[in-house]
NUVO-749402 format. One record per residue: residue in three letters; y, z, x of N, C-alpha, C in turn. Coordinates in steps of 0.05 Angstrom, whole numbers, always signed. Last residue first. Layout:
BEGIN
{ALA,{Y,Z,X},{Y,Z,X},{Y,Z,X}}
...
# end
This chain:
BEGIN
{UNK,{-32,-16,-314},{-56,-17,-328},{-52,-27,-358}}
{UNK,{+0,-5,-262},{+3,-28,-281},{-24,-36,-297}}
{UNK,{+30,+38,-244},{+4,+32,-247},{+1,+17,-267}}
{UNK,{+86,+38,-250},{+78,+29,-223},{+49,+23,-228}}
{UNK,{+92,+51,-303},{+104,+25,-296},{+89,+16,-269}}
{UNK,{+79,+101,-303},{+63,+85,-316},{+72,+56,-313}}
{UNK,{+116,+128,-265},{+87,+123,-259},{+74,+105,-277}}
{UNK,{+181,+97,-261},{+164,+111,-279},{+132,+107,-271}}
{UNK,{+214,+93,-202},{+201,+80,-224},{+182,+99,-237}}
{UNK,{+240,+113,-158},{+240,+128,-184},{+231,+119,-205}}
{UNK,{+234,+94,-107},{+258,+87,-124},{+262,+97,-150}}
{UNK,{+182,+111,-90},{+206,+121,-81},{+236,+114,-96}}
{UNK,{+153,+72,-127},{+151,+104,-129},{+175,+119,-118}}
{UNK,{+169,+26,-100},{+172,+32,-129},{+173,+64,-134}}
{UNK,{+146,+36,-47},{+175,+27,-51},{+183,+36,-81}}
{UNK,{+93,+37,-59},{+106,+61,-47},{+136,+60,-50}}
{UNK,{+83,-14,-77},{+79,+6,-98},{+92,+33,-89}}
{UNK,{+95,-43,-33},{+112,-49,-58},{+110,-25,-75}}
{UNK,{+60,-26,+2},{+84,-20,+9},{+99,-23,-16}}
{UNK,{+11,-48,-23},{+13,-20,-17},{+45,-11,-14}}
{UNK,{+22,-104,-20},{+20,-91,-45},{+23,-59,-46}}
{UNK,{+24,-106,+37},{+46,-110,+24},{+49,-101,-6}}
{UNK,{-31,-101,+43},{-14,-77,+56},{+11,-82,+40}}
{UNK,{-48,-149,+15},{-60,-126,+4},{-41,-100,+19}}
{UNK,{-24,-186,+46},{-17,-186,+20},{-23,-156,+7}}
{UNK,{-54,-182,+94},{-24,-176,+93},{-18,-170,+66}}
{UNK,{-104,-199,+74},{-99,-169,+84},{-69,-164,+87}}
{UNK,{-98,-251,+60},{-108,-231,+40},{-98,-202,+49}}
{UNK,{-42,-293,+69},{-63,-276,+82},{-72,-256,+64}}
{UNK,{-3,-313,+33},{-28,-326,+35},{-50,-311,+51}}
{UNK,{+44,-289,-10},{+34,-284,+17},{+3,-295,+15}}
{UNK,{+63,-289,-62},{+63,-313,-44},{+52,-314,-22}}
{UNK,{+72,-239,-81},{+53,-261,-98},{+46,-283,-81}}
{UNK,{+111,-220,-52},{+85,-209,-49},{+64,-230,-59}}
{UNK,{+157,-249,-14},{+149,-247,-42},{+119,-241,-41}}
{UNK,{+190,-214,+39},{+170,-231,+30},{+163,-231,+0}}
{UNK,{+223,-175,+59},{+233,-202,+56},{+213,-225,+49}}
{UNK,{+201,-130,+48},{+202,-136,+74},{+208,-162,+79}}
{UNK,{+182,-152,-13},{+182,-127,+1},{+180,-139,+31}}
{UNK,{+193,-172,-80},{+196,-177,-50},{+195,-152,-37}}
{UNK,{+150,-187,-133},{+172,-181,-122},{+171,-180,-90}}
{UNK,{+91,-157,-169},{+111,-183,-166},{+132,-171,-147}}
{UNK,{+31,-144,-192},{+49,-135,-173},{+64,-158,-164}}
{UNK,{-8,-165,-223},{+20,-156,-234},{+38,-146,-217}}
{UNK,{-51,-171,-195},{-37,-196,-200},{-11,-190,-211}}
{UNK,{-78,-123,-195},{-58,-127,-174},{-43,-151,-179}}
{UNK,{-113,-105,-230},{-86,-112,-241},{-68,-118,-221}}
{UNK,{-165,-90,-209},{-162,-116,-218},{-136,-126,-230}}
{UNK,{-151,-53,-146},{-151,-56,-174},{-151,-87,-188}}
{UNK,{-205,-62,-95},{-178,-67,-105},{-176,-71,-135}}
{UNK,{-233,-17,-62},{-242,-32,-89},{-215,-38,-99}}
{UNK,{-236,-14,+8},{-225,-7,-17},{-235,-28,-40}}
{UNK,{-258,-25,+60},{-272,-7,+45},{-263,-4,+15}}
{UNK,{-219,-60,+80},{-246,-71,+75},{-265,-51,+56}}
{UNK,{-175,-32,+81},{-181,-52,+60},{-203,-61,+52}}
{UNK,{-188,-2,+128},{-180,+10,+102},{-184,-8,+78}}
{UNK,{-196,-43,+168},{-219,-23,+160},{-215,-13,+134}}
{UNK,{-143,-66,+168},{-166,-82,+165},{-193,-65,+154}}
{UNK,{-113,-18,+178},{-113,-31,+155},{-134,-49,+147}}
{UNK,{-159,+25,+218},{-138,+4,+218},{-134,-5,+187}}
{UNK,{-166,+94,+217},{-178,+70,+202},{-154,+51,+207}}
{UNK,{-169,+149,+234},{-152,+131,+246},{-159,+97,+236}}
{UNK,{-196,+190,+215},{-213,+170,+231},{-196,+148,+243}}
{UNK,{-160,+211,+183},{-171,+225,+205},{-185,+209,+223}}
{UNK,{-152,+170,+143},{-126,+182,+165},{-140,+197,+184}}
{UNK,{-201,+171,+120},{-191,+145,+131},{-166,+150,+150}}
{UNK,{-196,+223,+95},{-219,+215,+118},{-211,+189,+130}}
{UNK,{-157,+220,+61},{-152,+239,+84},{-172,+231,+104}}
{UNK,{-180,+181,+25},{-155,+175,+38},{-151,+194,+64}}
{UNK,{-222,+214,+11},{-234,+189,+19},{-203,+180,+41}}
{UNK,{-194,+256,-23},{-210,+260,+5},{-218,+237,+23}}
{UNK,{-171,+226,-60},{-156,+236,-42},{-172,+244,-17}}
{UNK,{-210,+164,-70},{-201,+191,-76},{-181,+203,-57}}
{UNK,{-193,+96,-79},{-200,+118,-55},{-193,+143,-68}}
{UNK,{-177,+53,-101},{-200,+63,-111},{-207,+87,-96}}
{UNK,{-128,+23,-89},{-155,+19,-69},{-180,+31,-84}}
{UNK,{-90,+31,-128},{-93,+5,-112},{-122,+1,-97}}
{UNK,{-98,+84,-145},{-96,+63,-164},{-103,+34,-150}}
{UNK,{-94,+112,-95},{-120,+113,-110},{-118,+86,-130}}
{UNK,{-41,+102,-87},{-60,+93,-67},{-86,+90,-79}}
{UNK,{-18,+133,-130},{-13,+105,-127},{-33,+92,-110}}
{UNK,{-40,+182,-118},{-47,+171,-145},{-45,+141,-139}}
{UNK,{-13,+194,-70},{-43,+193,-69},{-54,+183,-95}}
{UNK,{+40,+200,-91},{+32,+181,-69},{+3,+171,-72}}
{UNK,{+32,+244,-123},{+43,+221,-135},{+33,+195,-115}}
{UNK,{+25,+279,-80},{+6,+277,-101},{+8,+249,-115}}
{UNK,{+72,+280,-56},{+53,+270,-44},{+24,+263,-61}}
{UNK,{+128,+264,-102},{+108,+284,-89},{+86,+267,-72}}
{UNK,{+197,+248,-100},{+167,+249,-109},{+151,+262,-92}}
{UNK,{+249,+255,-81},{+241,+274,-99},{+211,+270,-108}}
{UNK,{+260,+225,-37},{+267,+213,-61},{+261,+228,-86}}
{UNK,{+229,+244,+5},{+263,+243,+8},{+272,+239,-19}}
{UNK,{+176,+231,-14},{+188,+260,-16},{+217,+261,-14}}
{UNK,{+173,+176,+1},{+176,+186,-27},{+185,+216,-36}}
{UNK,{+182,+180,+57},{+198,+162,+42},{+199,+172,+14}}
{UNK,{+147,+212,+78},{+170,+219,+81},{+187,+203,+61}}
{UNK,{+96,+184,+63},{+98,+212,+51},{+131,+217,+52}}
{UNK,{+105,+136,+93},{+98,+136,+61},{+109,+163,+49}}
{UNK,{+105,+158,+141},{+127,+147,+135},{+129,+142,+104}}
{UNK,{+49,+177,+140},{+70,+200,+146},{+95,+183,+137}}
{UNK,{+24,+123,+141},{+21,+145,+121},{+45,+165,+121}}
{UNK,{+23,+96,+190},{+40,+90,+168},{+43,+113,+146}}
{UNK,{-17,+116,+219},{+9,+114,+231},{+30,+105,+207}}
{UNK,{-64,+115,+186},{-55,+141,+195},{-23,+139,+209}}
{UNK,{-75,+59,+186},{-63,+73,+160},{-50,+101,+171}}
{UNK,{-57,+24,+242},{-72,+42,+227},{-54,+55,+205}}
{UNK,{-58,-46,+259},{-41,-21,+253},{-59,+0,+238}}
{UNK,{-87,-90,+255},{-90,-72,+279},{-77,-43,+275}}
{UNK,{-66,-121,+215},{-95,-113,+216},{-101,-90,+234}}
{UNK,{-13,-129,+231},{-19,-110,+209},{-46,-102,+212}}
{UNK,{-19,-163,+275},{-8,-137,+282},{-14,-117,+258}}
{UNK,{-38,-208,+250},{-59,-190,+267},{-47,-164,+273}}
{UNK,{+6,-219,+213},{-20,-215,+203},{-38,-197,+223}}
{UNK,{+54,-237,+234},{+51,-207,+224},{+25,-204,+222}}
{UNK,{+50,-289,+244},{+59,-273,+267},{+53,-243,+260}}
{UNK,{+37,-312,+192},{+16,-309,+215},{+26,-292,+236}}
{UNK,{+69,-319,+149},{+70,-290,+158},{+45,-292,+180}}
{UNK,{+118,-367,+129},{+94,-362,+143},{+91,-332,+156}}
{UNK,{+140,-367,+60},{+145,-359,+88},{+120,-362,+104}}
{UNK,{+154,-422,+19},{+138,-397,+27},{+139,-391,+55}}
# end
């Protein structure tokens, strides 16, 4: 297992608002929609679209963002590698949550069917 401690504090202080436009660009460039992105974020966090927009406006850090989230009980089904790390092996809770989000956005951008992304 790789040590992610050098990333953990940086990720905690990063704002959701700073990353969100990159998520939108990534999925739209691959023919997916902002609405699908919001659906994926809602599945993971329980946040409505309005709540997501509010967190962007207030420039919530990922630490604040995930502190307010109600994590989907099926997140243990998210498996694989993102940014060189196997998501199921990340030991820092916040870093793992951010990487879950990255993984879901990646799957959306790669054209995976929504039913497969939303592991219910």
